[in-house]
Residue, then its C-alpha position, 0 to 999 in steps of 0.5 A: m500500500p502506498a503512503i499517499s494516494i493523489g487523485l487528479a480529475v481532468y477534462n480536456g486538460g491536455h494543454h497543461l497536464r504534462l507539467a502537473i503529472d510530471s511534478i507529482l511523479k518527480q516528487s522527492f517523496a516517491d511512495l505514492e499512487l496517482i489516480i487519474s480520472d479522464n472525464a471523457s475528454t476530447d482533446e489530447t488528455e488520453q494520449v498524455c495520460r497513457e504515455f505517462s502510465s506506460r512509463d510509471s506503474r504508480i499511475r492508475y488511469f481511468k477513462q470515463s465512457a461519458n462525462i459524469g460531471a466535474a463533482s462526480n469525477f472529483r469524488f471518483v478519484h477519492e473512491q479509488a484511493t487505497a492509501p491512508l492519506f489523500k490529496w487532490a491535484a489539479h490538471d493545471d497546477w504544479m508543486d515544488p519537488d519537495w512538497l510531499s517530503v516537507l508535508m508528509p511527516v506532519a500529515k503522518a504525525r497529526h490528524a489534520i489537513v496539511f497544506g504548504q504555501l501558495q504561489m499564484v502564477t499567470y496563465d502562461g506560468q509566470d510568478m505573479p504578485h498576489q496577497a495569497n502568496g506565501r501565506e500560512m494556512q493555519y486554522e487551529g483551536p476549538a472546532w467552533w473557532r477554527r470553522l468561524a475563523f475560516a469562514i470569515e477569512p476573505a476568499n482572495l487570501g487563498k483559503a479555497n486552495v487548501i482543498y489541494g492539501i493532504f487529508p487523512r483519507d477517512a476524514i473525507t466523509q460522504e457528508s463532506l463529498r455531498i457538500f462539495s457536490g451540492y454547493g457548486a463553485p464554492g463547494d471546496v470552501m464549504m467542504l473545508t468548513e465542514c471538515l474543520g468541525r473534525l480536524p484542524i488545518v495546519c501549515g506543514g512548511p514552506s514548500r509551494l503549490y503553484k496555482r495558475v489563474a484563468p486565461p486572460r479575457l479575449a478582446g471584445a468579450v462581454k465583461e462579467k458583472r462583479p459579484s455582490i459583497v454578499d456573494r463574495t463573502m458567501l453569506r447565503q452559503f454559510l447560513s445554510l451550513g449547520p449546526t445552528s450555533f455556527r450560523i449564529g456565530y457567523l452572523l455575529l462575526y459577519p461585520v468582521a468578514l465585511g470589513r476584511m473584504k472591504y478594507g483588507r486590500k487597502l491596508r495591505r497596500l498601505r503597509a506595502r508602501l510604508h515598507g517600500r514594496s510593490p503591493a499585491 
């Protein structure tokens, strides 16, 4: 049995997939299995996956006969896992070569979700300034507090990316996966909030996950309407998540969430100017 299972769910991700797979297989910690579920892709995804799987026996490649949806594909790779520890991987991200060797000792020693640090990159893979870069994702203390601390944290500080941390596999329950599937786009944040009721999130060290941003908007494309502050703070979603004590606590702390969302960037820019740095 491998020490960790890594699940990579992909649909038409051939353009960036080689780098993502390569960064997993070249980890200095090698005791892993890589489970790839190809969601009936129509591009070169299958070719890339079969090329890698023919060279490395640690890869288990599944090609879905029909598109089962992104959330179901995400669940599928977890269901195929065999190791006691598990992490999801995105088809367009990559990790430092020591990501696993830095984080695995912490993941083995603690019943926690273990993450490293984040580096945001442009669509073409260049480092970019961002307020989430280098942050230590740390949510400890009593269960009620870590859930609320996570909920009021502004989304632009990168908290959703902890979904790509290392989990005890059995900590991802059917309820966790139901929440992930049921909330759509913010399903990662809502699932992590649910998991924080059972275990903390800790920073295992400075190794980095490189998170690629969306491609630049095409010239002439219709500009999307900016989400409201209610949507950006996910007020409705958090108020639908139990228990009742969490909802009450979130309502009481909601002014803090609003303040951090509205004024956090201005404060960071002011601090950057005072220290002579370029603001993110």
